[in-house]
N, C-alpha and C positions, 0 to 999 in steps of 0.2 A: 679218638675224641678225648678231650681232656675232661677232668672232673668238673670244672667250672663253666664249661662251654658246651653247647649242643651242636656246634658246627664242626665239620670235619677238618682234618689237618690241611687239606688243600685250600679250603676257604681261609684258614688262618694264615697260611703262607701268602695267599692272594691279598689279604688285607695288609699284611706286613709290606709286601711289595708296593701296594697302592699308597700307603701312608709314607713310605720312604720316597717314592717318586714325587709325591706332593710336597714333601719337605725340600727336596732338591729343586723342584720347580720354583718354589717360593724364594729359596736362597739364591739361585742362579738365574732366575727369570724375572720375577716380580720386583724384588728389591733393586736390582740394577736398572730396571725400567723406571722405577720411581726416582732413582738418583739422576737418571738422564732427563727426566721430565721436569724436575724442579731446578730452576736456574741456580739457586744458592747451593744446593747439594752438588750440582754438576761442577760449579766453580771450585768448591771445596775438594772434590775428587781430582780435578785437573791440577790444582796446586799441590796436592799430595803426590801425584804422579810426577809433576815437574821437579819438585825438590826432593823426591825420594824419601818421603816422610812416612813412617809406620805409626799410624794413629794409636793403635793398641799398645805398642811398645812405649810410646810417650806417656800414656796414662800410668803404666806400671812402674816406670822408672822415675816419674815425677812426684810420686807420693813419698813423703819423707819416711813414713813407717816402713815401706818396703825397702828403702835404701838402708835404714838402720838395721832391719832384720837380715838383709843380705850381708852387710858388713859383719854383724855378730856371728852369723852362720859361718862365714868365711874364716873369721878368726878362730872359732871353735874347731873347725876342721883342721886348720893349720896347727893349732896347739895339740890336737889329738895325733896328728902325724908326727910331730916332734916327740911327743911322749912315746909313741910306738917305736920310733927310731931309736930312742934311748934304751928301750927295754930289750933290744936285740943285742 
């Protein structure tokens, strides 16, 4: 038993398993069913599959700030590698 709970370890593991199962059921059962039931969402999914579009990747690469930070980070790493190579 833990300090903050009066239930046993088995009950805690059982709740963890139950909650994890519920999350997986929602992510891989309920949400896809909703996407298949709503015509606009189904069409969107079909177009993404047809043209091999990664919707999440588009968001992160389409934001100017993330492009600027990626470029600055890349330049900083390249400069650090040059400095390190010169020190040897």
